[in-house]
N, C-alpha and C positions, 0 to 999 in steps of 0.2 A: 318262585314266590317273591313278591316285592314287599318290603316292610310297609306296615300300615301307615298311611299318610303320605306315601311317595306318589307324585304325579308322573304319569307317563309322558315321555318326551322332555323331561326337565334335565338337560345336559349341562347346564351352566349355573354356577352359584355366584351371585353378585352381592357385594356388601356396599351398603349406602355410605357415601363419604360424609363425615361429620360436617354439619353446616358451619361450624366455627373454625374450620381448618384454614390456616393462614398460608399464603404462598411462601415458598422457600426464598430466602434472600439470595440475591445474586452473589457469586463468589467475589471476594475482594482481595486486593493485594496490599499488604502492609507497606506503608510509605515512610516509616521512620528511618532516616539515614543511618542511624546507629546499627540497625539490623544488618546492614550491608557493608559495614566497615571490615577491612581486612586487606590481605595482599591482593594485588591486581591479578585477575585470572589470565590464563594463557589463551591467546587468540592466534590462530594461524593467519598469515597474510592472505587476504582475499585474492582470488584469481578469477579471470574472466571465463565464463562458460560460453557466452554468445551474446547476441544483441538483436533487438527488433526496433522498428521505427513506427511512429505515428505521424501521419501527415496533417495538414491544416484542417482536414475534416475529421480528425481523430480515427482514421482508418488504419488498420494494422497492416504492417509489412514485415515479413520475416527476414529483414536484412538491415544493413547499416546506412541506408540512404539519408537518414536524418542526423547522422553522427556529426558533431561539431568539435573543434579543438580550440584551445585558448590561443588567441592571436592578438596580443596587446599592440596598441599604436606605437609608432616610433617615439623614442624619448628625446631625440634631438629636434630642434625647431619648435614651432608653435604647438601648443596643446591641441588635442583633438576637438573638433567642433561637433559634439554630439547633440543632436536634437532629440531628446527623450520623448517629446510629445509627437514626433513625426508618425503619422498614420492613425492618430487617435482623434476623434472616433470614426473618421471617414472610412478607413480601410481595416479597422479592427473588427475581428469576428470572435466575439466572446464565446467561451465554451459553455455549453448547456450544463450548468452545475446540478440540475435535477437528475441527470443521468449518472448513476453511480456505477463506475466501471469495476470497482473492487479488484479482484485478481484476474479478471478475464484475459488480459493480454499475456500475463505471465503463464497462465494455464495453457493458453493456445500455443505459446512457444514450447512449453514442455511436451505437449502432445505431439508437436511436429518433430521434436528432437529426442524423444525418449530413448530410441535405439542408439543414439550417438553419445549419450552421457557416459562419463567415465564409470565403468563397472556395470553398464547396462541399466535397464529400467529399475532394477532393484536398488540402485544407488540412492534413490530418493527415500528409501525406508530409513526412518530415524532423522530425516532432514526437516528443516522448517522452510516453508515457502511463504514469503511475505515481501512487502516493500521495505526498503531501507529506512524510510521515514517512520514506519510503524515501530521498528526496533528502537529507533532514536527516541520516540515518544515513550516507549515502554521503559527504557533504561534511565531516562531523566525524570521518571515519575517521582522519586523521593525528593526532588528539588523543584518540582513544578507545583505551585500552590494555587494557581488561578484557573487553569483550564483542565477539565476532566476529559476522559476518553472512554470509549467502549470498543472492544475488539471481539469479533466472532471467531472462535477457534473450532476447527473441524479436523479430525484425524481420519485418514483414509489410507489403508494398507501401510500403516507405519509412518506416514508422512503427516506432519502437522501444518495446516494451512491457517494463517492469521490474516484477517481482513478487518479493516476499521469500519465501524458503524457510526454514522453521524449522530451526535447527541442532540437533544432538543435545544440545549443552550447554544451549541455550535450552529445549528440550523437557524435559530433566531438571530444570531450575530451575523450570519451570512446574508440573510434576507434584509437585514437592516443596514447593510454596508452602504455608507454614503458615497455619492458620485466622486468626491475628491479622493477617497481611499481607493476606489476602483481605478482612477487615473494613475495614482501613485503606484499601484500594483503593475499596471501596464508599463510604466516607466522603468520599473525594475527589469521586466522581461526585455524591454527595448535595449537597455544597457547591456544585458547579456548577449543580445543579438549583435551589438556593435563589437563586443569583445571576443566573439567567436567567429571562426571561418569554417566553411564547408570542408569536410574531409574528402579528399580525392581517392583515398585508398579504402576499400571495404574489407580488406583481409583481417582487420582487427576483430571481426566477429568470430574468428575461429576459436575452437575450444582449447583452453590451456589447462584443463584439469580442475579439480576441486579446490 
């Protein structure tokens, strides 16, 4: 016997959401420097696990073919004759900034080397996978008052993955970047090219532990 008023086939009970329900605010990080004062935390010296390369077309290579090392010009004699505008704009191939690569290259390297990591694949449990610049932006937040940021955090099998999400303000600034600023940015990369030489040894990509 069914209770009076019960409809056959009614297997789900739904409650209507209140119309005046407001969206939850996004989690925030307090930025008062006084909250983080204290003794400096202990950090282990970083060690190299491996490396990968991106070519001029932003294609991934799981080796050190793009590795460069610092090679300053000789100090004796005349100063270096660096032409920081060389190649701009006739040979310059700007990166498509609308393509967001996120952690794609890091994740590909991890997939290719999971079995070679110290401690096996489970070594990643409890680790954080992100770009160094993301950590820099996060740690300098209490002292940066001009530019905001957004990070997407995902936890999978005990590993925390952090990837930056472009804010609307950063996007507007990027799209409004004047030609002179673009040229100055190119000159910075050109200077880096002058000051670095190609590495002949690729054994630097061997794992050295955590």
